[in-house]
Each structure stands twice: as structure tokens, then as C-alpha cells.
C-alpha positions in Angstrom: 87.1 89.5 82.1 85.8 91.5 84.9 89.3 92.1 86.4 90.2 93.1 83.0 87.4 95.7 82.9 88.3 97.0 86.4 92.0 97.5 85.3 91.0 99.4 82.2 88.7 101.6 84.4 91.6 102.1 86.7 93.8 102.9 83.8 91.3 105.5 82.5 91.3 107.2 85.9 95.0 107.9 85.2 93.9 110.3 82.8 92.4 112.7 85.4 94.8 115.6 85.7 94.7 119.2 85.5 93.8 122.0 87.7 90.9 124.4 88.3 92.0 126.6 85.5 92.1 123.7 83.0 90.0 123.7 79.9 87.7 120.8 80.5 86.3 118.5 77.9 82.8 119.7 78.8 83.8 123.5 78.2 85.4 122.6 74.8 82.2 120.8 73.8 79.8 123.5 74.9 82.0 126.0 73.1 81.7 124.2 69.8 78.2 123.5 70.0 77.4 127.4 70.4 80.0 128.9 68.0 80.7 126.4 65.2 79.5 127.5 61.9 78.1 124.0 60.9 75.9 123.9 63.9 74.7 127.5 63.2 73.8 126.5 59.7 71.8 123.5 60.8 70.1 125.6 63.3 69.1 128.2 60.9 67.7 125.4 58.7 65.5 124.1 61.4 64.2 127.4 62.4 63.5 128.2 58.7 61.4 125.0 58.3 59.5 126.2 61.4 58.7 129.4 59.8 57.7 127.6 56.7 55.2 125.7 58.9 53.8 128.7 60.5 53.3 130.1 57.1 50.6 127.4 56.4 48.5 129.2 59.1 47.2 131.2 56.0 45.5 128.0 54.6 43.0 128.2 57.5 42.4 131.9 57.3 40.2 133.8 54.8 41.7 135.3 51.8 40.6 139.0 51.3 41.0 140.6 47.9 40.7 144.1 46.8 40.3 144.5 43.0 39.4 147.3 40.6 39.3 148.2 37.0 39.1 151.2 34.7 38.7 150.7 30.9 36.9 152.0 27.9 34.1 149.5 26.8 31.7 149.3 24.0 28.8 146.9 24.4 26.2 145.9 21.9 23.3 143.8 23.7 19.9 144.8 22.7 18.4 142.6 25.4 19.9 144.4 28.4 20.5 148.0 27.0 18.1 150.8 26.3 18.2 151.8 22.7 20.0 155.1 23.3 23.1 153.3 24.8 23.3 150.6 22.1 27.0 150.5 20.8 28.0 153.5 22.8 31.7 153.5 24.2 31.8 154.3 27.8 34.4 154.6 30.3 33.7 151.7 32.7 35.2 151.7 36.4 34.7 149.4 39.3 36.1 148.7 42.6 35.4 145.5 44.7 36.4 143.4 47.6 36.0 139.7 47.9 36.6 137.3 51.0 37.1 133.4 50.4 37.3 130.7 53.2 38.0 127.2 52.1 35.5 125.0 53.9 36.3 121.6 52.4 39.4 120.5 50.5 39.8 116.7 50.9 42.0 117.2 53.9 44.8 118.9 51.8 45.3 121.6 54.2 45.6 119.3 57.2 48.1 117.0 55.2 50.1 119.9 54.2 50.5 120.8 57.9 51.3 117.1 58.9 53.9 116.9 56.3 55.5 120.3 57.1 55.4 119.4 60.9 57.1 116.2 60.1 59.7 118.2 58.0 60.3 120.5 61.1 60.8 117.7 63.5 63.2 116.0 61.1 65.3 119.1 60.8 65.2 119.5 64.6 66.6 115.9 64.9 69.2 116.8 62.4 70.3 119.6 64.6 70.5 117.2 67.4 72.3 114.8 65.4 74.6 117.3 64.1 75.3 118.3 67.8 76.1 114.6 68.6 78.6 114.6 65.6 80.1 117.9 66.7 80.4 116.7 70.2 82.2 113.6 69.0 84.5 115.6 66.9 85.4 117.9 69.7 85.9 114.8 72.0 88.3 113.3 69.4 90.5 116.3 69.0 90.4 117.0 72.7 91.6 113.4 73.5 94.0 113.7 70.5 95.6 116.9 71.9 95.8 115.3 75.5 97.5 112.3 73.8 100.1 114.3 72.0 100.8 116.3 75.1 101.6 113.0 77.1 103.7 111.7 74.1 105.8 114.8 74.2 106.3 114.3 77.9 107.2 110.7 77.2 109.7 111.8 74.5 111.2 114.4 76.7 111.8 111.9 79.5 113.2 109.5 77.0 115.7 112.2 75.8 116.6 113.1 79.4 117.2 109.4 80.2 119.3 109.0 77.2 121.4 112.1 78.1 121.8 110.7 81.6 123.2 107.5 80.1 125.4 109.4 77.8 126.8 111.4 80.7 127.7 108.2 82.4 129.2 106.7 79.4 131.4 109.7 78.8 132.8 109.5 82.2 133.5 105.8 81.8 135.2 106.3 78.4 137.2 109.1 79.8 138.2 106.8 82.6 139.2 104.3 80.1 136.6 101.8 81.1 134.7 101.8 78.0 135.7 102.1 74.4 135.2 105.3 72.2 132.6 103.3 70.3 130.2 103.3 73.2 130.4 107.1 73.2 129.6 107.2 69.5 126.8 104.7 70.0 125.1 106.6 72.8 125.4 109.9 70.9 123.6 108.2 68.1 120.7 107.2 70.3 120.6 110.8 71.8 120.2 112.3 68.4 117.5 109.7 67.6 115.7 110.7 70.6 115.9 114.3 69.7 114.6 113.9 66.2 111.7 111.9 67.8 110.9 114.7 70.1 111.0 117.1 67.3 108.5 115.1 65.2 106.2 114.5 68.1 106.1 118.3 68.9 105.3 119.1 65.3 102.4 116.5 65.3 101.4 118.2 68.7 101.1 121.6 67.1 99.1 120.1 64.2 96.8 118.5 66.9 96.5 122.1 68.5 95.5 123.5 64.9 92.9 120.8 64.7 91.6 121.7 68.1 91.3 125.2 67.2 89.4 124.6 63.9 86.9 122.2 65.5 86.2 123.9 68.9 86.5 127.4 67.4 89.0 128.8 69.6 92.7 128.1 70.8 93.3 126.1 73.9 93.4 128.6 76.9 94.6 126.2 79.6 95.8 122.6 80.5 93.6 119.8 79.2 92.3 117.1 81.5 90.1 114.0 80.8 87.6 112.7 83.5 86.9 109.1 83.9 83.8 107.8 82.0 81.9 104.5 82.5 80.9 102.5 79.5 77.1 102.9 78.8 76.4 99.2 77.9 77.8 95.8 79.1 77.4 93.9 75.9 77.6 94.4 72.3 73.9 93.5 71.7 72.6 95.8 74.5 74.7 98.7 72.9 73.3 97.9 69.4 69.7 97.7 70.6 69.9 101.0 72.7 71.6 102.7 69.6 68.9 101.8 67.2 66.3 102.8 69.7 67.7 106.2 70.6 69.6 107.1 67.4 68.6 110.5 65.9 69.4 109.3 62.5 67.0 106.4 62.8 64.3 108.9 64.1 64.9 111.0 61.1 64.5 108.3 58.6 61.2 107.1 60.3 59.9 110.8 60.0 60.7 110.9 56.4 58.7 107.8 56.0 55.7 109.5 57.7 56.4 112.6 55.7 56.1 110.7 52.5 52.7 109.3 53.6 51.3 112.9 54.1 52.7 114.1 50.8 50.8 111.2 49.2 47.6 112.4 50.9 48.3 116.0 49.6 48.5 114.6 46.0 45.3 112.6 46.5 43.5 115.6 47.9 44.3 117.7 44.9 41.8 115.3 42.9 39.0 116.1 45.2 36.4 118.8 45.1 37.2 122.1 46.8 34.4 123.9 48.5 34.8 127.6 49.7 32.5 130.3 51.3 32.7 133.5 49.3 31.4 137.0 50.0 32.0 140.2 48.4 30.9 143.7 47.3 31.6 145.7 44.4 30.6 149.2 43.2 31.1 150.8 39.8 29.8 153.0 36.9 29.0 152.4 33.3 29.8 148.6 33.7 29.2 146.3 30.7 27.3 149.0 28.8 24.8 150.1 31.2 24.8 153.7 32.2 25.1 155.1 35.6 26.2 153.8 39.0 26.0 150.0 39.9 26.4 148.1 43.1 26.5 144.3 43.8 26.9 142.4 47.1 26.9 138.6 47.4 27.6 135.7 49.8 27.4 131.9 49.1 29.4 128.7 48.4 31.5 128.1 45.5 32.5 124.6 44.3 35.7 124.0 42.2 36.6 120.4 41.0 39.3 119.8 38.6 38.1 116.8 36.7 41.0 116.2 34.4 44.5 117.5 34.6 47.5 116.3 32.7 50.5 114.8 34.6 48.4 113.4 37.6 49.6 109.7 37.0 53.2 110.9 36.8 52.7 112.8 40.0 51.4 109.9 41.9 54.1 107.6 40.5 56.6 110.0 41.7 55.2 110.0 45.1 55.2 106.1 45.2 58.8 106.1 44.4 59.7 108.8 46.9 57.9 106.7 49.5 59.9 103.6 48.5 63.0 105.6 48.8 62.1 106.7 52.3 61.4 103.2 53.4 64.7 101.9 51.9 66.8 104.6 53.5 65.0 103.8 56.9 66.3 100.1 56.6 69.7 101.5 55.6 69.8 104.0 58.7 68.8 101.1 61.1 71.5 98.8 59.7 74.3 101.3 59.7 73.5 102.5 63.2 73.6 98.9 64.4 76.8 98.2 62.6 78.4 101.3 64.0 77.4 100.4 67.5 78.8 96.8 67.1 82.2 98.2 65.7 82.4 100.5 68.5 81.9 97.9 70.9 84.7 95.8 69.1 86.9 98.7 69.4 86.3 99.3 73.0 86.9 95.6 73.9 90.1 95.5 71.7 91.5 98.7 73.2 90.7 97.8 76.7 92.8 94.5 76.2 95.6 96.6 74.7 95.6 99.0 77.5 95.8 96.0 80.1 98.6 94.2 78.3 100.5 97.2 77.6 100.4 98.3 81.0 101.7 95.1 82.3 104.4 94.9 79.6 105.5 98.5 80.5 105.9 97.5 84.1 108.2 94.6 82.9 110.1 96.8 80.6 110.8 99.3 83.4 112.0 96.5 85.8 114.1 95.3 82.9 115.8 98.6 82.3 116.5 98.8 86.0 118.1 95.5 86.1 120.1 96.0 82.9 121.4 99.4 84.4 122.6 97.6 87.4 124.3 94.8 85.3 125.9 97.3 83.0 127.3 99.2 86.0 128.6 95.9 87.1 130.1 95.0 83.9 127.9 92.1 82.9 125.9 93.8 80.5 126.8 95.9 77.3 125.8 99.2 76.6 123.8 98.2 73.4 121.6 96.0 75.7 120.9 98.9 78.0 119.9 101.1 75.1 117.7 98.5 73.5 116.0 98.1 76.8 115.4 101.8 77.0 114.2 101.8 73.6 111.7 99.0 74.1 110.3 100.7 77.4 109.8 104.0 75.4 108.1 102.2 72.5 105.7 100.2 74.8 105.0 103.5 76.8 104.3 105.3 73.6 102.0 102.7 72.3 100.3 102.6 75.7 99.5 106.2 75.7 97.9 105.7 72.2 95.9 102.7 73.4 94.8 104.5 76.5 93.5 107.5 74.5 91.7 105.2 71.9 90.1 103.2 74.8 88.8 106.4 76.3 87.5 107.7 73.0 85.7 104.5 72.3 83.6 104.8 75.3 82.6 108.4 74.2 81.9 106.9 70.8 79.5 104.4 72.4 77.6 107.4 73.9 77.5 109.1 70.6 76.1 106.0 69.1 73.2 106.0 71.4 72.8 109.8 70.7 73.6 110.6 74.4 76.9 112.3 73.9 75.6 116.0 74.0 73.5 115.1 77.1 76.5 113.5 78.8 78.2 117.0 78.7 75.0 118.8 80.0 73.6 119.9 76.7 70.0 119.0 76.7 67.7 118.9 73.6 65.7 121.5 75.4 68.8 123.9 74.7 68.1 123.7 71.0 65.9 126.3 69.2 62.9 124.1 69.1 61.4 120.9 70.5 60.8 118.0 67.9 57.0 117.5 68.8 55.5 119.5 65.9 54.1 116.3 64.1 52.5 115.1 67.3 50.8 118.3 68.0 49.7 118.6 64.2 48.1 115.0 64.4 46.2 116.2 67.6 45.1 119.5 66.0 46.3 120.8 62.7 46.1 124.4 63.8 47.8 123.9 67.2 51.2 124.2 65.6 50.7 127.7 64.9 50.6 128.8 68.5 54.4 128.5 68.7 56.9 131.2 69.5 60.5 130.7 68.4 62.9 131.8 71.2 66.3 133.1 70.3 69.1 130.7 70.9 70.8 131.4 74.3 
């Protein structure tokens, strides 16, 4: 098995090609991650959720309200009015200002911050996960394009080879050494090779179109693939590391925590609310009294909603959302583990195919050379030579696809571990924000408000 792996890595090294002006896979990935509309949309959502979190700073700051009124008023209150003012209609006007600062609220504000901080972290991890998915999509279209270019080269060589055979057959037919049917036979194979090349070139143009859509621009130079080492040495090791590092699993875990904080907010809404209130107001002819009036005050205010309809339904809804988050966490772990296992299976199978097809191609090429010599010696028929050429081309064709699939499976292993973007030099620090808001909020709920959001560079 070790020899097989060594052989596969050596075969992967054959993919190294190109020049200094080639369009590298790293360049393609970086271009897509900075220009693709899907990534920009996910980035915008992450930044918007960060601004929503910053908006909660107002929960810890006083609310200052300026109010006023002007109205006609008729008051009849013998206990508070002089007899000459009883029942008179007056034009009352008043202007006031009040400041309120919440002192206690059952930790409602803190849990709102925790919940929104978890939401920000989740959206940042979604951005990182989208970057992994986009990077894998770029790798796929890049390798597919490289494969199609190699297949076109193989098909062109196959056509040239058949034309060379056709030229020799024509000379032998003209010399009377072969029947006319051999000329017709080789002409038929040449046309079949031409049709195959036309079809492969069409598929190559389709691959170019897919590349332009995913990367965001047309290919500007030759493509080349570097050798890449498998990031794990067993299926179980890959599955464990994938679950531990997967952004999707982290997102699911954050959603569970977020549901917990939302439940705490629901419970806090049933607790008393204590605030510090201060204000001043001035007016004239207020509440039936004639003349100017002023009033200033400062003190504590208690508000406690003892009964409110729908509270049981609200709590039941939270319980169901928490159950949903827990279930989705289990699903995420299972699916990431399955993806890692299937990726490993693909890696092993494609490696075996590359090894066997490489050996088979060497045999077919030797067989073609031997049949060609025997044909010229008159001991082999033209049909046998053409069939040998066809077999060699088919094996080479299949081998190119197997090699591409093998290389792609290694990159899929990196993606399963959420390491693909980093492999190409795109670090999490290159994103708009760092997913540490929940950790900072738990340490100090107001610390998350001291964050500047830098522009994407």
C-alpha cells in the first residue's frame, strides 16, 4: 500500500506544469474569494449582524426624552383650584426632559448581547464556510479545465497517430501490398478520431465557461497544478479532524448556545425592571392652575408585568427552537463525518485507479509498438493495429480523468477539515471580522461595543 501511495504521489507530480505566466490555482481561488457575488453577499450579512450587535450598546446607555404639549384644558377641582379658576378654560403648555437608565432587568440586556454576539460569530463562520465551499468549487472547475486541456492534447495525438497510420496504409495500398478495404477502414477510424476531438473541444469550451462563472473572470494564461499531500493517513483520522475543525459543526454548536441565551431573554421578560429616572419640566396653566409651573425629580422606578397573554406559547416556542438547534447539531456532525469518510473512500479508489491505469497504459503502449512492427512484417492485420491504438487511447483518456479525480479528492479532504482556503493562503484574519464576539461578550457584555469594522482589503 505504501508503494501504491508513493506511486500515486509521483503521478500527481506529473500534473506540475506551466510557466511563470500561468494562471495558478492559488490565484484563481483568491480571485473568486474577493470578487464572487455569493461571497460578497455572505460578507455583507456578517457585517450587518455585527452592526446589529453594536446597536445594543443603547441598552446600556440612558434614554433622554424631550417632550412637550400645548392644549386647551378645562379643569373643575375645588380641592386644588381657587374659586375664581373653577371651570375656566385655559391654554395649557408644557415642555419637559426626562432621562432613564435601566439598573436591573433580570439580565435581559446581557443575554440579548450574548445571543447577538453568538449570531455574529455564527455569520462569520458561515462566511468562512462559504469561503471553503467557494474555494472547493474553484478547485473543481480549475482541475476540470486542466483535465479537458489534457484530454484535448491526448485526442489530438490520437488523431495524428491515426493519420500517420493512414499515410502508411495509403502507400501500401497504392503499392498493391494491402487491399482497398484497409484504406477505407483506416479512413473510418480517422473520422472517428476527428469527431472525438471535436466533441472533447466542445466540452473544453464548456469547462472554460464554468471556470469564468465560478472564478469571476476568463482564464488569462496556462493552467498548472501543484502536487498536494494528503492531510490525513486514515479514514478515522480524517473524520475526527473534520468534525473537530468543521465550520459547519461550529455554526451548529453556536446556534445551540444562541437558543440558550434567547431562552434567558424570555425568562428575563417576566422579571421586574428597575430604572433610575430624572427629569425637569416647565409649563403654564397646567391642570387648571393659573400661572407658571416648574417640576424637577430624580428617583427609582419599578415596572413589573405580572400578567401578559401568550407567555406560555412564547416559552414553548423557545423550547422547540432549542430542540431544533440540538437536532441540527447532531445532523451537522453526522453529515460532516460522512462527507469525510466518503472523501477518503474516493481518495483511496482514485489512487488505486491511477496506479492501475498507469501500468495498463504502459502495457498498451508497448503493445501498440509491437503490433506496429508485426504489421509492417506482415504478421498482424491492420484491424489489430487500430484496435491496439484505440485501447491505448481509451486507457490514457480514462487515466487523465482518474488523475484529476485523485488530485481533487485530496483538496476535498482539506475542505472537509475547513482548511482549504488556508491552504491557498487565505487566512481567517482576511475576513471582515474575527469570530470571537461571544467569548468577549461572556467576559464583559459591553466589551463587544468597542469594535471597529475595517473595510475588506
